[in-house]
C-alpha positions as CSV (number, residue, x, y, z in Angstrom):
1,X,-34.5,8.9,-0.5
2,X,-35.5,5.8,-2.3
3,X,-33.5,2.8,-2.6
4,X,-33.5,-0.8,-4.5
5,X,-31.3,-3.4,-4.9
6,X,-30.1,-4.0,-8.5
7,X,-27.8,-6.7,-8.0
8,X,-27.4,-9.0,-5.3
9,X,-24.8,-12.1,-6.1
10,X,-22.6,-13.8,-3.6
11,X,-21.1,-11.1,-1.5
12,X,-21.4,-8.2,-4.3
13,X,-23.9,-5.8,-4.1
14,X,-25.1,-2.8,-6.0
15,X,-28.0,-0.7,-5.0
16,X,-29.8,2.1,-6.7
17,X,-30.4,5.6,-4.8
18,X,-32.8,8.2,-5.5
19,X,-32.5,11.4,-4.1
20,X,-35.7,13.2,-5.1
21,X,-35.7,16.9,-6.5
22,X,-37.7,17.6,-3.6
23,X,-35.2,17.1,-1.1
24,X,-32.3,18.5,-3.0
25,X,-34.2,21.7,-3.0
26,X,-34.6,21.9,0.9
27,X,-30.9,20.9,1.2
28,X,-30.2,24.1,-1.4
29,X,-32.4,26.2,0.3
30,X,-30.9,25.4,3.6
31,X,-27.6,26.0,2.8
32,X,-28.7,29.0,1.0
33,X,-29.8,30.8,4.3
34,X,-26.5,29.5,5.9
35,X,-24.2,31.2,3.7
36,X,-26.4,34.4,2.5
37,X,-25.2,36.5,5.7
38,X,-21.4,35.8,4.7
39,X,-21.4,36.4,1.2
40,X,-20.3,39.8,-0.2
41,X,-20.7,41.3,-3.7
42,X,-19.9,44.3,-5.3
43,X,-22.9,46.9,-5.2
44,X,-24.3,45.1,-2.1
45,X,-23.8,45.2,1.5
46,X,-22.6,41.9,3.4
47,X,-25.5,40.0,4.1
48,X,-27.7,42.1,1.8
49,X,-27.3,40.2,-1.8
50,X,-30.9,39.0,-3.0
51,X,-31.3,35.3,-2.8
52,X,-32.1,35.0,-6.8
53,X,-28.5,37.1,-7.3
54,X,-27.1,34.5,-4.9
55,X,-28.5,31.6,-6.9
56,X,-27.3,33.2,-10.2
57,X,-23.8,33.7,-9.2
58,X,-23.0,30.8,-6.6
59,X,-25.9,28.2,-7.6
60,X,-24.1,25.4,-9.4
61,X,-21.1,25.7,-7.0
62,X,-23.3,25.6,-3.6
63,X,-25.5,22.5,-5.7
64,X,-22.2,20.6,-6.7
65,X,-21.5,20.9,-2.9
66,X,-24.8,19.7,-1.9
67,X,-25.2,17.0,-4.2
68,X,-21.5,15.8,-2.6
69,X,-22.5,15.6,0.9
70,X,-25.8,13.9,0.1
71,X,-24.3,11.4,-1.8
72,X,-21.8,10.7,1.2
73,X,-25.0,10.8,3.9
74,X,-27.7,8.7,1.6
75,X,-24.9,6.2,0.8
76,X,-23.9,5.8,4.5
77,X,-27.6,5.3,5.3
78,X,-28.5,3.1,2.8
79,X,-25.6,0.6,3.4
80,X,-26.5,0.9,7.0
81,X,-30.1,0.2,6.9
82,X,-28.9,-3.2,5.4
83,X,-27.0,-3.9,8.2
84,X,-24.1,-5.4,6.2
85,X,-20.4,-4.5,6.4
86,X,-18.4,-3.3,3.5
87,X,-15.4,-4.9,2.6
88,X,-14.1,-1.7,1.2
89,X,-15.0,1.7,0.2
90,X,-18.3,1.6,-2.1
91,X,-17.9,2.7,-5.6
92,X,-20.2,5.2,-6.5
93,X,-21.6,5.7,-10.1
94,X,-23.6,8.9,-11.7
95,X,-25.8,8.8,-14.7
96,X,-23.8,9.1,-18.0
97,X,-26.4,11.2,-19.4
98,X,-25.4,14.9,-19.5
99,X,-28.5,16.2,-19.8
100,X,-29.6,14.3,-16.7
101,X,-27.1,15.3,-14.4
102,X,-27.4,19.1,-15.8
103,X,-30.9,19.0,-14.8
104,X,-29.7,17.9,-11.3
105,X,-27.6,20.8,-11.2
106,X,-29.9,23.2,-11.6
107,X,-32.7,21.8,-9.5
108,X,-34.8,20.3,-12.1
109,X,-34.5,16.8,-11.4
110,X,-33.9,13.6,-9.3
111,X,-30.6,12.4,-8.6
112,X,-30.1,8.8,-9.5
113,X,-26.9,7.0,-9.1
114,X,-25.4,3.3,-7.9
115,X,-23.8,2.3,-5.4
116,X,-21.5,-1.0,-5.7
117,X,-19.6,-2.9,-2.9
118,X,-18.7,-6.1,-1.5
119,X,-19.9,-7.1,1.9
120,X,-17.9,-9.1,4.0
121,X,-19.6,-12.6,4.7
122,X,-21.3,-14.0,7.7
123,X,-19.8,-16.8,9.3
124,X,-19.7,-18.5,12.6
125,X,-16.1,-18.8,14.3
126,X,-15.4,-22.4,15.8
127,X,-15.6,-23.1,19.1
128,X,-11.9,-22.5,20.6
129,X,-12.2,-24.8,23.3
130,X,-12.5,-27.7,21.0
131,X,-9.0,-26.8,19.1
132,X,-5.9,-29.0,20.5
133,X,-2.3,-27.3,19.8
134,X,0.7,-28.5,20.7
135,X,3.6,-26.0,21.7
136,X,7.1,-27.0,21.7
137,X,9.2,-26.5,24.6
138,X,12.9,-26.8,24.6
139,X,15.7,-26.5,27.6
140,X,18.8,-24.8,27.2
141,X,21.8,-27.3,27.1
142,X,25.0,-26.0,28.7
143,X,26.9,-26.7,25.6
144,X,24.7,-24.4,24.2
145,X,25.9,-21.6,26.0
146,X,29.5,-22.5,26.2
147,X,29.4,-22.3,22.3
148,X,27.7,-18.8,22.5
149,X,30.2,-17.2,25.0
150,X,33.0,-18.7,22.9
151,X,31.6,-17.1,19.5
152,X,31.4,-13.8,21.9
153,X,35.3,-14.6,22.6
154,X,35.9,-14.8,19.1
155,X,33.9,-11.6,17.9
156,X,36.3,-9.9,20.7
157,X,39.9,-11.3,19.2
158,X,42.6,-9.0,19.7
159,X,45.6,-8.8,17.1
160,X,49.5,-8.4,18.3
161,X,51.7,-7.3,15.7
162,X,54.9,-10.2,15.3
163,X,58.2,-9.2,13.4
164,X,58.8,-11.8,10.6
165,X,55.6,-13.4,11.2
166,X,54.1,-14.9,7.6
167,X,50.7,-13.9,7.3
168,X,48.2,-17.0,7.3
169,X,44.4,-17.8,7.8
170,X,42.9,-15.6,10.8
171,X,46.0,-13.2,10.9
172,X,45.5,-9.6,10.4
173,X,47.3,-7.7,7.6
174,X,47.7,-3.6,7.8
175,X,48.6,-2.3,4.0
176,X,48.7,0.1,1.5
177,X,47.7,-0.8,-1.8
178,X,46.5,0.4,-5.5
179,X,44.3,-1.4,-7.7
180,X,44.8,-1.4,-11.7
181,X,42.6,-2.9,-14.6
182,X,44.6,-2.8,-17.9
183,X,47.4,-0.6,-16.3
184,X,45.3,2.1,-15.2
185,X,44.2,2.8,-11.5
186,X,40.4,2.4,-11.0
187,X,38.4,4.5,-8.8
188,X,37.9,3.0,-5.2
189,X,41.0,0.7,-5.5
190,X,43.4,2.7,-3.3
191,X,43.8,2.9,0.2
192,X,46.5,3.5,3.0
193,X,46.7,1.6,6.4
194,X,43.6,-1.0,5.3
195,X,43.2,-4.0,8.0
196,X,42.5,-7.1,6.3
197,X,42.1,-10.5,8.3
198,X,42.7,-13.4,5.9
199,X,40.1,-15.9,5.6
200,X,37.3,-13.2,6.4
201,X,36.3,-12.4,2.8
202,X,36.5,-9.0,3.3
203,X,37.9,-8.4,-0.4
204,X,37.1,-9.8,-3.5
205,X,38.3,-13.2,-4.2
206,X,41.6,-14.0,-4.9
207,X,43.0,-11.1,-2.8
208,X,43.6,-12.6,0.6
209,X,44.9,-15.7,-0.9
210,X,47.8,-13.6,-2.6
211,X,48.9,-11.9,0.4
212,X,49.1,-15.8,2.7
213,X,52.7,-15.7,3.5
214,X,53.6,-11.9,3.2
215,X,55.9,-10.1,5.7
216,X,56.0,-6.6,7.4
217,X,57.8,-4.5,4.6
218,X,57.5,-7.0,1.4
219,X,55.8,-5.7,-1.6
220,X,53.7,-7.9,-3.5
221,X,51.6,-8.1,-6.7
222,X,48.3,-9.7,-6.0
223,X,45.9,-10.5,-8.8
224,X,42.1,-11.1,-8.0
225,X,39.5,-10.9,-10.7
226,X,35.6,-9.4,-9.7
227,X,32.7,-10.9,-9.5
228,X,30.6,-11.0,-12.2
229,X,27.8,-9.9,-10.1
230,X,29.9,-7.1,-8.7
231,X,27.6,-4.1,-7.9
232,X,30.0,-1.7,-10.2
233,X,29.0,-2.6,-13.6
234,X,32.6,-1.1,-14.9
235,X,34.4,-3.4,-12.2
236,X,32.1,-6.8,-12.5
237,X,34.0,-9.5,-13.8
238,X,37.4,-7.7,-14.8
239,X,40.3,-9.2,-13.5
240,X,42.6,-6.4,-11.6
241,X,46.1,-6.1,-10.4
242,X,47.1,-4.8,-7.0
243,X,50.3,-3.5,-5.9
244,X,50.4,-4.3,-2.1
245,X,52.5,-2.9,0.6
246,X,52.3,-4.9,3.8
247,X,53.0,-2.7,7.0
248,X,52.1,-5.4,9.6
249,X,51.2,-8.7,9.9
250,X,49.2,-9.0,13.8
251,X,49.0,-12.8,15.1
252,X,45.1,-12.9,16.4
253,X,44.6,-13.7,20.2
254,X,41.6,-14.9,21.4
255,X,40.6,-13.7,25.0
256,X,40.6,-16.2,28.0
257,X,36.9,-16.8,29.3
258,X,37.0,-16.4,32.9
259,X,36.1,-13.6,35.3
260,X,38.3,-10.8,33.7
261,X,36.6,-11.2,30.1
262,X,32.9,-10.7,31.6
263,X,34.0,-7.8,33.5
264,X,35.1,-6.4,29.7
265,X,32.1,-6.9,28.8
266,X,30.5,-4.9,31.4
267,X,29.4,-7.4,33.9
268,X,30.4,-9.1,37.1
269,X,31.6,-12.4,36.6
270,X,31.8,-15.0,34.5
271,X,28.6,-16.7,36.0
272,X,26.4,-13.6,35.5
273,X,27.7,-13.5,31.7
274,X,26.5,-17.7,31.8
275,X,23.2,-16.6,33.0
276,X,22.7,-13.6,30.7
277,X,23.5,-16.0,27.7
278,X,21.1,-18.5,29.1
279,X,18.4,-16.0,29.4
280,X,19.2,-14.9,26.1
281,X,18.8,-18.2,24.3
282,X,15.8,-19.2,26.8
283,X,13.9,-16.2,25.2
284,X,15.1,-17.0,21.8
285,X,13.9,-20.3,22.4
286,X,10.5,-18.7,23.8
287,X,9.8,-17.0,20.7
288,X,10.3,-19.9,18.0
289,X,8.2,-21.9,20.3
290,X,5.3,-18.9,20.1
291,X,6.0,-18.3,16.5
292,X,5.4,-22.8,15.8
293,X,2.4,-22.7,18.1
294,X,0.8,-19.6,16.6
295,X,1.3,-21.5,13.0
296,X,-0.1,-24.6,14.3
297,X,-3.0,-22.2,15.6
298,X,-3.2,-20.6,12.2
299,X,-3.4,-24.0,10.3
300,X,-6.1,-25.4,12.7
301,X,-8.2,-22.0,12.1
302,X,-7.9,-22.3,8.7
303,X,-8.8,-26.0,8.3
304,X,-12.1,-25.4,10.7
305,X,-13.3,-22.3,8.5
306,X,-14.7,-22.7,5.1
307,X,-16.8,-19.3,3.6
308,X,-16.7,-16.8,0.5
309,X,-14.3,-14.6,0.4
310,X,-14.6,-10.6,-0.9
311,X,-12.9,-11.0,-4.2
312,X,-11.8,-7.6,-4.1
313,X,-9.7,-8.3,-0.5
314,X,-8.5,-11.3,-2.1
315,X,-7.1,-9.7,-5.6
316,X,-5.5,-6.7,-3.2
317,X,-3.8,-9.3,-0.8
318,X,-2.6,-11.4,-4.1
319,X,-1.4,-8.1,-6.0
320,X,0.6,-6.7,-3.1
321,X,2.4,-10.3,-2.7
322,X,3.0,-10.2,-6.5
323,X,4.3,-7.2,-6.4
324,X,6.7,-7.8,-3.9
325,X,7.9,-11.3,-5.3
326,X,8.6,-9.9,-8.4
327,X,10.5,-6.9,-7.0
328,X,12.7,-9.5,-4.9
329,X,13.4,-12.0,-8.1
330,X,14.5,-8.8,-9.9
331,X,16.9,-7.8,-7.5
332,X,18.2,-11.5,-7.4
333,X,18.3,-11.8,-11.2
334,X,16.1,-14.7,-10.9
335,X,13.5,-16.1,-12.9
336,X,10.1,-18.4,-12.6
337,X,12.5,-20.9,-14.8
338,X,15.3,-20.8,-12.2
339,X,12.9,-22.0,-9.5
340,X,11.5,-25.1,-12.1
341,X,8.1,-23.7,-12.0
342,X,6.1,-21.7,-14.7
343,X,4.4,-18.4,-14.3
344,X,1.0,-19.7,-14.1
345,X,2.0,-22.3,-11.4
346,X,3.1,-19.7,-9.3
347,X,0.3,-17.4,-9.5
348,X,-2.1,-20.3,-8.7
349,X,0.2,-20.8,-5.1
350,X,0.4,-17.4,-4.6
351,X,-3.2,-16.9,-5.0
352,X,-4.1,-19.7,-2.7
353,X,-1.8,-18.1,0.1
354,X,-3.7,-14.6,-0.4
355,X,-7.0,-16.6,0.0
356,X,-5.8,-18.1,3.1
357,X,-4.4,-14.9,4.5
358,X,-7.8,-12.7,3.6
359,X,-9.7,-16.0,5.5
360,X,-7.5,-15.9,8.5
361,X,-7.4,-12.1,8.6
362,X,-11.3,-12.4,9.1
363,X,-11.4,-15.1,11.4
364,X,-8.7,-13.1,13.8
365,X,-10.9,-10.1,13.5
366,X,-14.2,-11.5,14.2
367,X,-12.7,-13.5,17.2
368,X,-11.3,-10.1,18.6
369,X,-14.1,-8.3,17.9
370,X,-16.2,-10.7,20.0
371,X,-13.5,-10.9,22.9
372,X,-13.6,-7.1,22.9
373,X,-9.7,-7.0,22.3
374,X,-8.1,-3.5,21.8
375,X,-5.0,-2.0,21.8
376,X,-4.1,0.4,24.2
377,X,-2.4,3.7,23.9
378,X,0.2,3.1,25.9
379,X,0.8,-0.6,23.9
380,X,1.0,1.8,20.9
381,X,3.1,4.4,22.2
382,X,5.7,1.4,23.5
383,X,5.9,0.0,20.0
384,X,6.3,3.4,18.7
385,X,9.1,4.1,21.2
386,X,10.9,0.4,20.5
387,X,10.8,1.8,16.5
388,X,12.4,4.9,17.0
389,X,15.3,3.3,19.0
390,X,15.9,1.3,16.1
391,X,17.2,4.4,14.5
392,X,19.6,6.1,16.7
393,X,20.2,9.8,16.2
394,X,16.6,9.9,14.3
395,X,14.0,9.0,16.7
396,X,12.5,13.0,16.0
397,X,12.0,11.9,12.3
398,X,10.7,8.8,13.1
399,X,7.9,10.2,15.8
400,X,7.2,13.1,12.9
401,X,6.7,10.3,10.4
402,X,4.3,8.4,12.2
403,X,2.5,11.6,13.3
404,X,1.8,12.4,9.7
405,X,1.2,9.0,8.4
406,X,-2.2,7.4,10.1
407,X,-1.5,4.3,7.6
408,X,1.8,3.8,9.2
409,X,0.3,4.1,12.9
410,X,-2.0,1.3,11.9
411,X,1.1,-0.8,10.5
412,X,2.3,-0.8,14.6
413,X,-1.0,-1.3,15.7
414,X,-1.9,-4.5,13.5
415,X,0.6,-7.4,14.9
416,X,-0.2,-5.7,18.3
417,X,-3.4,-6.7,18.2
418,X,-3.0,-9.9,16.5
419,X,-0.5,-10.8,19.1
420,X,-3.6,-10.5,21.8
421,X,-5.9,-12.2,19.6
422,X,-3.2,-15.1,19.3
423,X,-2.9,-15.2,23.2
424,X,-6.9,-15.0,23.7
425,X,-7.1,-17.9,21.3
426,X,-4.4,-20.0,23.3
427,X,-6.0,-19.3,26.6
428,X,-9.1,-20.9,25.2
429,X,-7.5,-23.7,23.6
430,X,-6.7,-26.8,24.8
431,X,-2.7,-26.3,24.4
432,X,-0.4,-29.5,25.4
433,X,3.2,-28.7,25.9
434,X,5.9,-31.2,24.7
435,X,9.7,-31.3,25.8
436,X,12.1,-31.2,22.2
437,X,15.7,-30.9,21.3
438,X,17.1,-27.5,20.7
439,X,17.5,-29.2,17.1
440,X,13.8,-30.3,16.6
441,X,12.6,-26.6,17.8
442,X,14.8,-24.8,15.6
443,X,13.8,-27.0,12.7
444,X,12.2,-24.7,10.1
445,X,8.6,-25.1,9.5
446,X,6.8,-27.1,7.0
447,X,5.7,-24.7,4.3
448,X,4.1,-27.3,2.1
449,X,1.1,-25.3,2.1
450,X,3.1,-21.9,1.2
451,X,4.4,-20.8,-2.4
452,X,7.8,-22.4,-2.9
453,X,9.0,-19.4,-4.6
454,X,8.8,-17.8,-1.2
455,X,9.5,-20.1,1.7
456,X,9.4,-18.1,5.2
457,X,6.5,-15.9,4.0
458,X,5.2,-13.9,6.7
459,X,2.0,-15.1,8.4
460,X,-1.5,-13.3,8.1
461,X,-2.8,-11.1,10.3
462,X,-6.2,-9.3,11.4
């Protein structure tokens, strides 16, 4: 094997690899010896087929196998000898001269091909001990616990039918109705014993307003208009007339917040409910605190590193983000003009974010490698169990999906790995805590460096 560099510009590399006719011949003879004892042809006993006859019948297919394996092995060896790390799978190109390829297949010529790839950049990771990070912390105010419990109580409201009660905001109306457009009933416009809480927004605009003041036993004609963006095209924007028979009007009753209420939720007392709610809010605050610390950390790492990025990695990241953006915009029926920007401006913003993601991904990966950080099988198994629990009754199908799709397993591993790297960086950096109010803690992060088309875009990972 002979290797020469034909191009080395920036992170791009192109090598020319030549596998001599003699080496290919040796590989062919060795492979012929391996298979001759297994080949059986008409007129010959197994293992007694003359080598020349095997060459005549199987020579071309065997040589194709030899060439493929030789290219794989020599490409790997050529790159390994250069001690470079490809950023993606190398691209192999063979000569366009068909006569040259034919000579190789007949064992009469050298095999020359080119290998093109990009390498990961060499860079020095900043001293993590010099990173100065701030982590926001907040206590859980008692009034927040009270509001949360009141919200739980509001979600557990009960309704008591009252004779002669006129339906008002917050009341539950039970009814039969038939809807018509231009006097004709439409599909999905009919129901019996349908419950509706006035003010809940559960029906199309105008319907709930038309029921206010209604009593049990009353029949009403209610007119309402389907929104222009209604998902059923035949109904979108159309005015409908509903014949409604009110069967019951029930007054809401919010449960008293006491020990009995807590017991109804499966707890022992109101004090225990307060403890649970306080712990949940504290956990939520801790999650926000960690997210903001991570953002602070990534900003610092991004500022501390500047190096050339593999163009293909940036293109791949950008293309994935752009496809996701255009898909979401189409779903929302939005245009770039609606956002007050041109497509070129948004592309530039997303290109900048793609470069940031690739840069930080490489930095986090380098830090994780240096710290010998790994995701254990137990951690991966726990993540898989948590994922399966999100789909009650379909756990087996979820497990089978991950077993058959290694790429999906990688998607589980990546955030686990990133979290462990973030924890390692935090343990090395200078992290100061600052007490803030819940309002300041929960204030949205400044996305001044992120595309305005996609606020809240997930941060890059390793």
